All heavy atoms as a GROMACS GRO file, in nm:
protein
  617
    1MET      N    1   0.236   2.857   3.855
    1MET     CA    2   0.104   2.825   3.901
    1MET      C    3   0.104   2.704   3.994
    1MET      O    4   0.183   2.609   3.992
    1MET     CB    5   0.021   2.765   3.785
    1MET     CG    6  -0.005   2.884   3.683
    1MET     SD    7  -0.117   2.808   3.539
    1MET     CE    8  -0.179   2.936   3.481
    2ALA      N    9   0.014   2.714   4.090
    2ALA     CA   10   0.016   2.610   4.200
    2ALA      C   11  -0.057   2.485   4.139
    2ALA      O   12  -0.148   2.497   4.059
    2ALA     CB   13  -0.053   2.658   4.314
    3THR      N   14  -0.002   2.371   4.174
    3THR     CA   15  -0.069   2.242   4.136
    3THR      C   16  -0.144   2.184   4.255
    3THR      O   17  -0.227   2.090   4.238
    3THR     CB   18   0.038   2.138   4.078
    3THR    OG1   19   0.126   2.117   4.169
    3THR    CG2   20   0.086   2.194   3.950
    4GLY      N   21  -0.123   2.229   4.379
    4GLY     CA   22  -0.200   2.184   4.489
    4GLY      C   23  -0.184   2.026   4.499
    4GLY      O   24  -0.096   1.971   4.453
    5GLU      N   25  -0.287   1.972   4.558
    5GLU     CA   26  -0.286   1.826   4.582
    5GLU      C   27  -0.338   1.743   4.461
    5GLU      O   28  -0.326   1.629   4.462
    5GLU     CB   29  -0.366   1.792   4.697
    5GLU     CG   30  -0.298   1.870   4.832
    5GLU     CD   31  -0.407   1.865   4.948
    5GLU    OE1   32  -0.518   1.826   4.933
    5GLU    OE2   33  -0.365   1.915   5.049
    6THR      N   34  -0.401   1.820   4.362
    6THR     CA   35  -0.457   1.733   4.258
    6THR      C   36  -0.354   1.716   4.140
    6THR      O   37  -0.378   1.619   4.060
    6THR     CB   38  -0.564   1.818   4.192
    6THR    OG1   39  -0.514   1.947   4.128
    6THR    CG2   40  -0.674   1.863   4.289
    7GLY      N   41  -0.238   1.787   4.133
    7GLY     CA   42  -0.155   1.766   4.020
    7GLY      C   43  -0.195   1.850   3.897
    7GLY      O   44  -0.129   1.854   3.802
    8PHE      N   45  -0.300   1.923   3.916
    8PHE     CA   46  -0.341   2.008   3.804
    8PHE      C   47  -0.320   2.164   3.847
    8PHE      O   48  -0.344   2.204   3.966
    8PHE     CB   49  -0.493   2.001   3.779
    8PHE     CG   50  -0.525   1.860   3.717
    8PHE    CD1   51  -0.559   1.750   3.798
    8PHE    CD2   52  -0.530   1.855   3.576
    8PHE    CE1   53  -0.599   1.649   3.748
    8PHE    CE2   54  -0.572   1.745   3.520
    8PHE     CZ   55  -0.601   1.623   3.601
    9ASP      N   56  -0.283   2.244   3.758
    9ASP     CA   57  -0.275   2.394   3.789
    9ASP      C   58  -0.416   2.434   3.811
    9ASP      O   59  -0.526   2.379   3.770
    9ASP     CB   60  -0.211   2.468   3.677
    9ASP     CG   61  -0.284   2.473   3.552
    9ASP    OD1   62  -0.284   2.369   3.476
    9ASP    OD2   63  -0.356   2.576   3.518
   10ASP      N   64  -0.432   2.555   3.857
   10ASP     CA   65  -0.554   2.612   3.904
   10ASP      C   66  -0.648   2.633   3.766
   10ASP      O   67  -0.774   2.604   3.777
   10ASP     CB   68  -0.553   2.748   3.969
   10ASP     CG   69  -0.498   2.730   4.108
   10ASP    OD1   70  -0.495   2.623   4.160
   10ASP    OD2   71  -0.448   2.838   4.168
   11VAL      N   72  -0.596   2.678   3.658
   11VAL     CA   73  -0.681   2.720   3.550
   11VAL      C   74  -0.729   2.592   3.480
   11VAL      O   75  -0.846   2.564   3.456
   11VAL     CB   76  -0.593   2.790   3.447
   11VAL    CG1   77  -0.671   2.795   3.308
   11VAL    CG2   78  -0.558   2.928   3.497
   12THR      N   79  -0.650   2.477   3.478
   12THR     CA   80  -0.688   2.344   3.430
   12THR      C   81  -0.791   2.281   3.517
   12THR      O   82  -0.900   2.247   3.467
   12THR     CB   83  -0.566   2.245   3.420
   12THR    OG1   84  -0.476   2.314   3.321
   12THR    CG2   85  -0.611   2.118   3.360
   13TYR      N   86  -0.768   2.289   3.646
   13TYR     CA   87  -0.867   2.245   3.748
   13TYR      C   88  -1.007   2.317   3.718
   13TYR      O   89  -1.121   2.256   3.722
   13TYR     CB   90  -0.821   2.256   3.885
   13TYR     CG   91  -0.934   2.210   3.986
   13TYR    CD1   92  -0.926   2.071   4.038
   13TYR    CD2   93  -1.018   2.304   4.042
   13TYR    CE1   94  -1.011   2.033   4.129
   13TYR    CE2   95  -1.106   2.248   4.128
   13TYR     CZ   96  -1.106   2.117   4.177
   13TYR     OH   97  -1.193   2.083   4.273
   14ASP      N   98  -1.002   2.444   3.706
   14ASP     CA   99  -1.121   2.530   3.689
   14ASP      C  100  -1.195   2.500   3.563
   14ASP      O  101  -1.317   2.474   3.547
   14ASP     CB  102  -1.090   2.672   3.690
   14ASP     CG  103  -1.024   2.725   3.826
   14ASP    OD1  104  -1.047   2.662   3.917
   14ASP    OD2  105  -0.979   2.835   3.811
   15LEU      N  106  -1.116   2.469   3.458
   15LEU     CA  107  -1.179   2.438   3.326
   15LEU      C  108  -1.248   2.292   3.337
   15LEU      O  109  -1.355   2.276   3.281
   15LEU     CB  110  -1.080   2.420   3.213
   15LEU     CG  111  -1.023   2.561   3.157
   15LEU    CD1  112  -0.909   2.537   3.068
   15LEU    CD2  113  -1.144   2.628   3.081
   16ILE      N  114  -1.180   2.205   3.409
   16ILE     CA  115  -1.242   2.063   3.409
   16ILE      C  116  -1.362   2.076   3.507
   16ILE      O  117  -1.466   2.009   3.475
   16ILE     CB  118  -1.139   1.980   3.483
   16ILE    CG1  119  -1.022   1.948   3.386
   16ILE    CG2  120  -1.205   1.834   3.536
   16ILE    CD1  121  -0.902   1.867   3.437
   17SER      N  122  -1.366   2.155   3.615
   17SER     CA  123  -1.477   2.180   3.692
   17SER      C  124  -1.592   2.244   3.608
   17SER      O  125  -1.706   2.179   3.612
   17SER     CB  126  -1.452   2.272   3.800
   17SER     OG  127  -1.566   2.294   3.889
   18VAL      N  128  -1.573   2.326   3.532
   18VAL     CA  129  -1.678   2.397   3.443
   18VAL      C  130  -1.722   2.293   3.348
   18VAL      O  131  -1.854   2.288   3.322
   18VAL     CB  132  -1.631   2.525   3.377
   18VAL    CG1  133  -1.734   2.573   3.262
   18VAL    CG2  134  -1.599   2.640   3.480
   19GLN      N  135  -1.636   2.218   3.282
   19GLN     CA  136  -1.676   2.111   3.191
   19GLN      C  137  -1.771   2.014   3.252
   19GLN      O  138  -1.886   1.978   3.204
   19GLN     CB  139  -1.558   2.046   3.125
   19GLN     CG  140  -1.589   1.949   3.016
   19GLN     CD  141  -1.465   1.893   2.952
   19GLN    OE1  142  -1.381   1.853   3.021
   19GLN    NE2  143  -1.457   1.881   2.826
   20TYR      N  144  -1.731   1.963   3.362
   20TYR     CA  145  -1.798   1.859   3.435
   20TYR      C  146  -1.944   1.913   3.471
   20TYR      O  147  -2.049   1.848   3.447
   20TYR     CB  148  -1.737   1.823   3.574
   20TYR     CG  149  -1.829   1.745   3.664
   20TYR    CD1  150  -1.850   1.602   3.641
   20TYR    CD2  151  -1.891   1.812   3.773
   20TYR    CE1  152  -1.932   1.539   3.720
   20TYR    CE2  153  -1.990   1.732   3.845
   20TYR     CZ  154  -1.993   1.606   3.824
   20TYR     OH  155  -2.081   1.527   3.902
   21HIS      N  156  -1.959   2.043   3.523
   21HIS     CA  157  -2.077   2.088   3.563
   21HIS      C  158  -2.171   2.122   3.448
   21HIS      O  159  -2.291   2.098   3.451
   21HIS     CB  160  -2.064   2.218   3.660
   21HIS     CG  161  -2.018   2.177   3.785
   21HIS    ND1  162  -2.092   2.109   3.877
   21HIS    CD2  163  -1.895   2.196   3.841
   21HIS    CE1  164  -2.008   2.086   3.986
   21HIS    NE2  165  -1.903   2.142   3.970
   22ALA      N  166  -2.110   2.157   3.336
   22ALA     CA  167  -2.197   2.188   3.209
   22ALA      C  168  -2.246   2.050   3.164
   22ALA      O  169  -2.362   2.045   3.124
   22ALA     CB  170  -2.106   2.243   3.096
   23LEU      N  171  -2.165   1.948   3.163
   23LEU     CA  172  -2.208   1.816   3.118
   23LEU      C  173  -2.323   1.755   3.202
   23LEU      O  174  -2.418   1.698   3.156
   23LEU     CB  175  -2.089   1.730   3.092
   23LEU     CG  176  -1.989   1.744   2.990
   23LEU    CD1  177  -1.862   1.671   2.996
   23LEU    CD2  178  -2.050   1.746   2.852
   24LYS      N  179  -2.282   1.773   3.334
   24LYS     CA  180  -2.398   1.723   3.425
   24LYS      C  181  -2.522   1.795   3.412
   24LYS      O  182  -2.624   1.732   3.408
   24LYS     CB  183  -2.332   1.742   3.577
   24LYS     CG  184  -2.432   1.698   3.685
   24LYS     CD  185  -2.440   1.562   3.705
   24LYS     CE  186  -2.520   1.529   3.825
   24LYS     NZ  187  -2.671   1.530   3.804
   25ALA      N  188  -2.513   1.924   3.401
   25ALA     CA  189  -2.647   1.999   3.389
   25ALA      C  190  -2.706   1.960   3.255
   25ALA      O  191  -2.836   1.949   3.260
   25ALA     CB  192  -2.612   2.147   3.386
   26GLY      N  193  -2.634   1.945   3.149
   26GLY     CA  194  -2.700   1.902   3.024
   26GLY      C  195  -2.765   1.775   3.036
   26GLY      O  196  -2.870   1.763   2.974
   27HIS      N  197  -2.716   1.688   3.116
   27HIS     CA  198  -2.777   1.559   3.140
   27HIS      C  199  -2.917   1.582   3.206
   27HIS      O  200  -3.024   1.528   3.169
   27HIS     CB  201  -2.697   1.469   3.217
   27HIS     CG  202  -2.752   1.333   3.246
   27HIS    ND1  203  -2.827   1.307   3.358
   27HIS    CD2  204  -2.757   1.211   3.187
   27HIS    CE1  205  -2.875   1.186   3.363
   27HIS    NE2  206  -2.836   1.134   3.248
   28ASP      N  207  -2.911   1.670   3.306
   28ASP     CA  208  -3.036   1.694   3.393
   28ASP      C  209  -3.131   1.763   3.303
   28ASP      O  210  -3.259   1.753   3.323
   28ASP     CB  211  -3.003   1.781   3.514
   28ASP     CG  212  -2.905   1.706   3.618
   28ASP    OD1  213  -2.904   1.582   3.602
   28ASP    OD2  214  -2.844   1.770   3.691
   29TYR      N  215  -3.092   1.860   3.215
   29TYR     CA  216  -3.187   1.933   3.139
   29TYR      C  217  -3.280   1.853   3.043
   29TYR      O  218  -3.376   1.880   3.012
   29TYR     CB  219  -3.117   2.034   3.047
   29TYR     CG  220  -3.049   2.144   3.129
   29TYR    CD1  221  -2.919   2.196   3.074
   29TYR    CD2  222  -3.086   2.192   3.256
   29TYR    CE1  223  -2.856   2.298   3.145
   29TYR    CE2  224  -3.022   2.286   3.321
   29TYR     CZ  225  -2.897   2.345   3.266
   29TYR     OH  226  -2.827   2.447   3.341
   30GLY      N  227  -3.222   1.730   3.006
   30GLY     CA  228  -3.313   1.639   2.930
   30GLY      C  229  -3.435   1.607   3.005
   30GLY      O  230  -3.548   1.597   2.941
   31GLN      N  231  -3.433   1.585   3.128
   31GLN     CA  232  -3.547   1.567   3.209
   31GLN      C  233  -3.641   1.680   3.215
   31GLN      O  234  -3.756   1.673   3.206
   31GLN     CB  235  -3.515   1.514   3.357
   31GLN     CG  236  -3.643   1.489   3.438
   31GLN     CD  237  -3.717   1.372   3.384
   31GLN    OE1  238  -3.667   1.263   3.359
   31GLN    NE2  239  -3.842   1.388   3.364
   32TYR      N  240  -3.574   1.803   3.224
   32TYR     CA  241  -3.653   1.931   3.230
   32TYR      C  242  -3.730   1.949   3.099
   32TYR      O  243  -3.853   1.986   3.102
   32TYR     CB  244  -3.567   2.042   3.258
   32TYR     CG  245  -3.477   2.044   3.384
   32TYR    CD1  246  -3.377   2.132   3.400
   32TYR    CD2  247  -3.502   1.942   3.486
   32TYR    CE1  248  -3.297   2.126   3.510
   32TYR    CE2  249  -3.420   1.945   3.602
   32TYR     CZ  250  -3.321   2.040   3.606
   32TYR     OH  251  -3.254   2.028   3.722
   33VAL      N  252  -3.669   1.910   2.984
   33VAL     CA  253  -3.724   1.921   2.865
   33VAL      C  254  -3.856   1.827   2.856
   33VAL      O  255  -3.957   1.863   2.814
   33VAL     CB  256  -3.642   1.893   2.747
   33VAL    CG1  257  -3.715   1.872   2.616
   33VAL    CG2  258  -3.532   1.994   2.731
   34ARG      N  259  -3.836   1.702   2.900
   34ARG     CA  260  -3.952   1.618   2.897
   34ARG      C  261  -4.065   1.663   2.997
   34ARG      O  262  -4.182   1.641   2.948
   34ARG     CB  263  -3.901   1.478   2.950
   34ARG     CG  264  -3.816   1.400   2.840
   34ARG     CD  265  -3.785   1.252   2.879
   34ARG     NE  266  -3.689   1.238   2.994
   34ARG     CZ  267  -3.562   1.256   2.982
   34ARG    NH1  268  -3.492   1.287   2.871
   34ARG    NH2  269  -3.481   1.253   3.109
   35ASP      N  270  -4.021   1.712   3.103
   35ASP     CA  271  -4.130   1.761   3.194
   35ASP      C  272  -4.207   1.871   3.135
   35ASP      O  273  -4.333   1.873   3.147
   35ASP     CB  274  -4.067   1.813   3.334
   35ASP     CG  275  -4.000   1.705   3.413
   35ASP    OD1  276  -4.037   1.578   3.396
   35ASP    OD2  277  -3.927   1.737   3.502
   36ALA      N  278  -4.152   1.973   3.067
   36ALA     CA  279  -4.219   2.077   3.008
   36ALA      C  280  -4.284   2.018   2.886
   36ALA      O  281  -4.404   2.071   2.864
   36ALA     CB  282  -4.106   2.178   2.949
   37ASP      N  283  -4.242   1.930   2.810
   37ASP     CA  284  -4.317   1.880   2.699
   37ASP      C  285  -4.438   1.810   2.750
   37ASP      O  286  -4.551   1.834   2.702
   37ASP     CB  287  -4.236   1.770   2.618
   37ASP     CG  288  -4.133   1.835   2.518
   37ASP    OD1  289  -4.159   1.953   2.479
   37ASP    OD2  290  -4.034   1.763   2.484
   38ASN      N  291  -4.431   1.733   2.860
   38ASN     CA  292  -4.544   1.660   2.919
   38ASN      C  293  -4.652   1.761   2.967
   38ASN      O  294  -4.771   1.722   2.979
   38ASN     CB  295  -4.499   1.561   3.030
   38ASN     CG  296  -4.429   1.445   2.978
   38ASN    OD1  297  -4.428   1.411   2.851
   38ASN    ND2  298  -4.334   1.385   3.063
   39ALA      N  299  -4.602   1.883   3.016
   39ALA     CA  300  -4.687   1.969   3.065
   39ALA      C  301  -4.753   2.052   2.946
   39ALA      O  302  -4.828   2.158   2.988
   39ALA     CB  303  -4.627   2.067   3.169
   40GLY      N  304  -4.715   2.028   2.840
   40GLY     CA  305  -4.763   2.101   2.715
   40GLY      C  306  -4.707   2.245   2.716
   40GLY      O  307  -4.767   2.332   2.645
   41ARG      N  308  -4.598   2.270   2.767
   41ARG     CA  309  -4.530   2.403   2.757
   41ARG      C  310  -4.408   2.392   2.672
   41ARG      O  311  -4.290   2.392   2.709
   41ARG     CB  312  -4.484   2.436   2.900
   41ARG     CG  313  -4.592   2.484   3.007
   41ARG     CD  314  -4.687   2.581   2.946
   41ARG     NE  315  -4.620   2.705   2.912
   41ARG     CZ  316  -4.609   2.817   2.989
   41ARG    NH1  317  -4.674   2.813   3.114
   41ARG    NH2  318  -4.549   2.928   2.954
   42GLN      N  319  -4.442   2.401   2.535
   42GLN     CA  320  -4.336   2.397   2.423
   42GLN      C  321  -4.236   2.514   2.448
   42GLN      O  322  -4.120   2.497   2.423
   42GLN     CB  323  -4.400   2.398   2.284
   42GLN     CG  324  -4.304   2.374   2.181
   42GLN     CD  325  -4.233   2.249   2.189
   42GLN    OE1  326  -4.294   2.140   2.208
   42GLN    NE2  327  -4.105   2.230   2.162
   43ASP      N  328  -4.284   2.626   2.488
   43ASP     CA  329  -4.193   2.750   2.506
   43ASP      C  330  -4.091   2.724   2.612
   43ASP      O  331  -3.977   2.755   2.588
   43ASP     CB  332  -4.278   2.868   2.549
   43ASP     CG  333  -4.369   2.858   2.665
   43ASP    OD1  334  -4.405   2.739   2.704
   43ASP    OD2  335  -4.413   2.955   2.725
   44ILE      N  336  -4.127   2.669   2.725
   44ILE     CA  337  -4.029   2.626   2.827
   44ILE      C  338  -3.938   2.511   2.776
   44ILE      O  339  -3.831   2.519   2.820
   44ILE     CB  340  -4.114   2.594   2.957
   44ILE    CG1  341  -4.193   2.715   3.004
   44ILE    CG2  342  -4.009   2.546   3.058
   44ILE    CD1  343  -4.272   2.695   3.125
   45ALA      N  344  -4.001   2.412   2.717
   45ALA     CA  345  -3.910   2.301   2.660
   45ALA      C  346  -3.811   2.357   2.562
   45ALA      O  347  -3.687   2.321   2.575
   45ALA     CB  348  -4.005   2.193   2.598
   46ASP      N  349  -3.853   2.457   2.485
   46ASP     CA  350  -3.754   2.516   2.394
   46ASP      C  351  -3.651   2.582   2.473
   46ASP      O  352  -3.532   2.589   2.441
   46ASP     CB  353  -3.828   2.608   2.294
   46ASP     CG  354  -3.902   2.536   2.195
   46ASP    OD1  355  -3.891   2.419   2.171
   46ASP    OD2  356  -3.996   2.600   2.137
   47PHE      N  357  -3.696   2.658   2.580
   47PHE     CA  358  -3.592   2.729   2.662
   47PHE      C  359  -3.493   2.641   2.721
   47PHE      O  360  -3.366   2.657   2.719
   47PHE     CB  361  -3.659   2.808   2.777
   47PHE     CG  362  -3.575   2.858   2.888
   47PHE    CD1  363  -3.483   2.962   2.854
   47PHE    CD2  364  -3.565   2.789   3.003
   47PHE    CE1  365  -3.398   3.014   2.961
   47PHE    CE2  366  -3.481   2.839   3.108
   47PHE     CZ  367  -3.400   2.942   3.076
   48PHE      N  368  -3.532   2.528   2.775
   48PHE     CA  369  -3.440   2.416   2.832
   48PHE      C  370  -3.356   2.370   2.726
   48PHE      O  371  -3.237   2.335   2.743
   48PHE     CB  372  -3.518   2.314   2.906
   48PHE     CG  373  -3.592   2.355   3.036
   48PHE    CD1  374  -3.707   2.319   3.066
   48PHE    CD2  375  -3.522   2.427   3.117
   48PHE    CE1  376  -3.772   2.349   3.193
   48PHE    CE2  377  -3.569   2.464   3.245
   48PHE     CZ  378  -3.701   2.427   3.280
   49ARG      N  379  -3.398   2.346   2.597
   49ARG     CA  380  -3.321   2.300   2.492
   49ARG      C  381  -3.224   2.394   2.463
   49ARG      O  382  -3.098   2.361   2.441
   49ARG     CB  383  -3.403   2.271   2.371
   49ARG     CG  384  -3.482   2.142   2.378
   49ARG     CD  385  -3.553   2.114   2.245
   49ARG     NE  386  -3.650   2.000   2.258
   49ARG     CZ  387  -3.770   2.002   2.285
   49ARG    NH1  388  -3.833   2.125   2.303
   49ARG    NH2  389  -3.850   1.898   2.298
   50GLN      N  390  -3.249   2.524   2.463
   50GLN     CA  391  -3.147   2.632   2.435
   50GLN      C  392  -3.042   2.626   2.550
   50GLN      O  393  -2.925   2.640   2.529
   50GLN     CB  394  -3.226   2.765   2.434
   50GLN     CG  395  -3.121   2.884   2.411
   50GLN     CD  396  -3.204   3.019   2.409
   50GLN    OE1  397  -3.310   3.024   2.463
   50GLN    NE2  398  -3.139   3.120   2.366
   51VAL      N  399  -3.083   2.632   2.669
   51VAL     CA  400  -2.984   2.614   2.784
   51VAL      C  401  -2.892   2.494   2.773
   51VAL      O  402  -2.770   2.503   2.793
   51VAL     CB  403  -3.057   2.608   2.914
   51VAL    CG1  404  -2.963   2.591   3.035
   51VAL    CG2  405  -3.143   2.751   2.940
   52MET      N  406  -2.952   2.380   2.725
   52MET     CA  407  -2.875   2.266   2.709
   52MET      C  408  -2.776   2.282   2.605
   52MET      O  409  -2.662   2.231   2.617
   52MET     CB  410  -2.966   2.145   2.675
   52MET     CG  411  -2.904   2.009   2.684
   52MET     SD  412  -3.014   1.848   2.675
   52MET     CE  413  -3.168   1.907   2.617
   53GLU      N  414  -2.812   2.345   2.504
   53GLU     CA  415  -2.723   2.368   2.385
   53GLU      C  416  -2.597   2.449   2.430
   53GLU      O  417  -2.482   2.437   2.394
   53GLU     CB  418  -2.786   2.426   2.267
   53GLU     CG  419  -2.879   2.329   2.185
   53GLU     CD  420  -2.963   2.399   2.075
   53GLU    OE1  421  -2.944   2.510   2.049
   53GLU    OE2  422  -3.053   2.339   2.035
   54GLN      N  423  -2.637   2.553   2.510
   54GLN     CA  424  -2.534   2.654   2.561
   54GLN      C  425  -2.436   2.580   2.657
   54GLN      O  426  -2.303   2.598   2.634
   54GLN     CB  427  -2.599   2.768   2.641
   54GLN     CG  428  -2.683   2.856   2.548
   54GLN     CD  429  -2.764   2.954   2.624
   54GLN    OE1  430  -2.786   2.950   2.744
   54GLN    NE2  431  -2.819   3.056   2.571
   55ASP      N  432  -2.483   2.483   2.740
   55ASP     CA  433  -2.394   2.417   2.819
   55ASP      C  434  -2.316   2.317   2.738
   55ASP      O  435  -2.188   2.297   2.767
   55ASP     CB  436  -2.466   2.337   2.931
   55ASP     CG  437  -2.484   2.416   3.057
   55ASP    OD1  438  -2.400   2.514   3.075
   55ASP    OD2  439  -2.581   2.387   3.129
   56SER      N  440  -2.362   2.262   2.639
   56SER     CA  441  -2.286   2.169   2.546
   56SER      C  442  -2.163   2.247   2.486
   56SER      O  443  -2.063   2.204   2.484
   56SER     CB  444  -2.381   2.105   2.445
   56SER     OG  445  -2.302   2.026   2.354
   57ALA      N  446  -2.211   2.366   2.443
   57ALA     CA  447  -2.091   2.450   2.371
   57ALA      C  448  -1.986   2.491   2.471
   57ALA      O  449  -1.871   2.501   2.446
   57ALA     CB  450  -2.163   2.571   2.316
   58ARG      N  451  -2.037   2.512   2.595
   58ARG     CA  452  -1.944   2.553   2.701
   58ARG      C  453  -1.854   2.431   2.732
   58ARG      O  454  -1.725   2.458   2.753
   58ARG     CB  455  -2.021   2.598   2.835
   58ARG     CG  456  -1.945   2.651   2.938
   58ARG     CD  457  -2.038   2.711   3.047
   58ARG     NE  458  -2.113   2.817   2.998
   58ARG     CZ  459  -2.251   2.815   2.988
   58ARG    NH1  460  -2.324   2.708   3.015
   58ARG    NH2  461  -2.316   2.927   2.934
   59ALA      N  462  -1.905   2.311   2.742
   59ALA     CA  463  -1.826   2.200   2.779
   59ALA      C  464  -1.723   2.171   2.657
   59ALA      O  465  -1.616   2.133   2.680
   59ALA     CB  466  -1.916   2.071   2.789
   60GLN      N  467  -1.774   2.197   2.527
   60GLN     CA  468  -1.687   2.189   2.424
   60GLN      C  469  -1.569   2.279   2.424
   60GLN      O  470  -1.455   2.246   2.383
   60GLN     CB  471  -1.753   2.185   2.286
   60GLN     CG  472  -1.678   2.176   2.166
   60GLN     CD  473  -1.612   2.039   2.157
   60GLN    OE1  474  -1.673   1.931   2.182
   60GLN    NE2  475  -1.482   2.026   2.104
   61GLN      N  476  -1.603   2.402   2.455
   61GLN     CA  477  -1.495   2.514   2.465
   61GLN      C  478  -1.399   2.472   2.574
   61GLN      O  479  -1.276   2.498   2.547
   61GLN     CB  480  -1.559   2.652   2.496
   61GLN     CG  481  -1.459   2.754   2.482
   61GLN     CD  482  -1.382   2.780   2.369
   61GLN    OE1  483  -1.448   2.810   2.265
   61GLN    NE2  484  -1.252   2.763   2.362
   62CYS      N  485  -1.438   2.422   2.684
   62CYS     CA  486  -1.348   2.375   2.791
   62CYS      C  487  -1.259   2.263   2.742
   62CYS      O  488  -1.144   2.264   2.762
   62CYS     CB  489  -1.429   2.328   2.908
   62CYS     SG  490  -1.492   2.459   3.012
   63HIS      N  491  -1.315   2.176   2.667
   63HIS     CA  492  -1.245   2.063   2.604
   63HIS      C  493  -1.124   2.121   2.519
   63HIS      O  494  -1.011   2.062   2.533
   63HIS     CB  495  -1.336   1.971   2.539
   63HIS     CG  496  -1.274   1.852   2.468
   63HIS    ND1  497  -1.226   1.749   2.549
   63HIS    CD2  498  -1.236   1.823   2.350
   63HIS    CE1  499  -1.184   1.651   2.471
   63HIS    NE2  500  -1.177   1.697   2.344
   64GLU      N  501  -1.159   2.208   2.448
   64GLU     CA  502  -1.060   2.269   2.349
   64GLU      C  503  -0.941   2.335   2.432
   64GLU      O  504  -0.829   2.312   2.398
   64GLU     CB  505  -1.112   2.364   2.254
   64GLU     CG  506  -1.216   2.298   2.153
   64GLU     CD  507  -1.157   2.192   2.072
   64GLU    OE1  508  -1.042   2.208   2.024
   64GLU    OE2  509  -1.224   2.087   2.050
   65PHE      N  510  -0.980   2.409   2.528
   65PHE     CA  511  -0.879   2.475   2.619
   65PHE      C  512  -0.796   2.383   2.693
   65PHE      O  513  -0.678   2.387   2.709
   65PHE     CB  514  -0.942   2.582   2.721
   65PHE     CG  515  -0.996   2.704   2.665
   65PHE    CD1  516  -1.120   2.741   2.694
   65PHE    CD2  517  -0.913   2.775   2.581
   65PHE    CE1  518  -1.162   2.876   2.640
   65PHE    CE2  519  -0.959   2.898   2.530
   65PHE     CZ  520  -1.084   2.943   2.560
   66ILE      N  521  -0.852   2.273   2.736
   66ILE     CA  522  -0.780   2.165   2.809
   66ILE      C  523  -0.684   2.095   2.716
   66ILE      O  524  -0.569   2.064   2.757
   66ILE     CB  525  -0.886   2.063   2.873
   66ILE    CG1  526  -0.952   2.123   2.989
   66ILE    CG2  527  -0.795   1.942   2.924
   66ILE    CD1  528  -1.078   2.055   3.039
   67LYS      N  529  -0.726   2.067   2.593
   67LYS     CA  530  -0.640   2.006   2.494
   67LYS      C  531  -0.516   2.102   2.470
   67LYS      O  532  -0.409   2.054   2.456
   67LYS     CB  533  -0.711   1.981   2.358
   67LYS     CG  534  -0.791   1.861   2.359
   67LYS     CD  535  -0.850   1.825   2.229
   67LYS     CE  536  -0.859   1.917   2.121
   67LYS     NZ  537  -0.926   1.870   1.995
   68GLU      N  538  -0.546   2.228   2.452
   68GLU     CA  539  -0.450   2.336   2.432
   68GLU      C  540  -0.345   2.329   2.549
   68GLU      O  541  -0.214   2.331   2.522
   68GLU     CB  542  -0.511   2.459   2.420
   68GLU     CG  543  -0.402   2.572   2.389
   68GLU     CD  544  -0.484   2.712   2.382
   68GLU    OE1  545  -0.587   2.722   2.314
   68GLU    OE2  546  -0.430   2.819   2.444
   69LEU      N  547  -0.395   2.324   2.673
   69LEU     CA  548  -0.318   2.326   2.799
   69LEU      C  549  -0.229   2.202   2.812
   69LEU      O  550  -0.131   2.202   2.874
   69LEU     CB  551  -0.390   2.354   2.914
   69LEU     CG  552  -0.452   2.492   2.932
   69LEU    CD1  553  -0.539   2.514   3.050
   69LEU    CD2  554  -0.332   2.598   2.947
   70SER      N  555  -0.292   2.098   2.758
   70SER     CA  556  -0.223   1.962   2.777
   70SER      C  557  -0.085   1.956   2.712
   70SER      O  558   0.008   1.873   2.761
   70SER     CB  559  -0.308   1.850   2.730
   70SER     OG  560  -0.317   1.846   2.583
   71GLY      N  561  -0.053   2.039   2.608
   71GLY     CA  562   0.073   2.054   2.550
   71GLY      C  563   0.160   2.149   2.620
   71GLY      O  564   0.276   2.170   2.569
   72SER      N  565   0.126   2.206   2.719
   72SER     CA  566   0.193   2.313   2.792
   72SER      C  567   0.252   2.256   2.920
   72SER      O  568   0.191   2.184   2.987
   72SER     CB  569   0.102   2.431   2.809
   72SER     OG  570   0.120   2.490   2.940
   73SER      N  571   0.374   2.298   2.959
   73SER     CA  572   0.440   2.253   3.078
   73SER      C  573   0.369   2.328   3.199
   73SER      O  574   0.385   2.283   3.307
   73SER     CB  575   0.587   2.280   3.078
   73SER     OG  576   0.605   2.417   3.062
   74SER      N  577   0.299   2.429   3.173
   74SER     CA  578   0.248   2.506   3.295
   74SER      C  579   0.114   2.434   3.346
   74SER      O  580   0.066   2.484   3.452
   74SER     CB  581   0.210   2.644   3.255
   74SER     OG  582   0.119   2.654   3.147
   75SER      N  583   0.060   2.341   3.283
   75SER     CA  584  -0.066   2.272   3.315
   75SER      C  585  -0.048   2.179   3.445
   75SER      O  586  -0.145   2.143   3.502
   75SER     CB  587  -0.128   2.198   3.199
   75SER     OG  588  -0.043   2.110   3.151
   76GLY      N  589   0.077   2.140   3.464
   76GLY     CA  590   0.100   2.034   3.577
   76GLY      C  591   0.102   1.911   3.522
   76GLY      O  592   0.075   1.867   3.403
   77PRO      N  593   0.168   1.814   3.590
   77PRO     CA  594   0.196   1.682   3.548
   77PRO      C  595   0.081   1.597   3.517
   77PRO      O  596   0.086   1.493   3.453
   77PRO     CB  597   0.284   1.617   3.666
   77PRO     CG  598   0.242   1.704   3.786
   77PRO     CD  599   0.209   1.840   3.734
   78ALA      N  600  -0.036   1.632   3.583
   78ALA     CA  601  -0.156   1.548   3.558
   78ALA      C  602  -0.211   1.561   3.419
   78ALA      O  603  -0.296   1.478   3.372
   78ALA     CB  604  -0.266   1.583   3.664
   79VAL      N  605  -0.173   1.674   3.347
   79VAL     CA  606  -0.238   1.693   3.220
   79VAL      C  607  -0.132   1.659   3.112
   79VAL      O  608  -0.178   1.620   3.000
   79VAL     CB  609  -0.280   1.843   3.205
   79VAL    CG1  610  -0.335   1.872   3.060
   79VAL    CG2  611  -0.384   1.875   3.312
   80SER      N  612  -0.013   1.678   3.138
   80SER     CA  613   0.092   1.658   3.027
   80SER      C  614   0.121   1.514   3.005
   80SER      O  615   0.070   1.430   3.041
   80SER     CB  616   0.225   1.723   3.061
   80SER     OG  617   0.235   1.761   3.195
   0.00000   0.00000   0.00000
């Protein structure tokens, strides 16, 4: 696996990227929930909460995979 200029293999880099974006989106969704609540749209607020939960689970799964890869020599020197 290539480590490129980051010191991370492609799979580890990809997982970190997905985790970052899931966490960032989860933060943004909090505002979306408040906006929908303020507009009196409980159905939409509930939808945003559901999406937020899905991103949280996605970030957690990435975390587990990254932990697993950190014990592997194929992850690159930045993770080991």
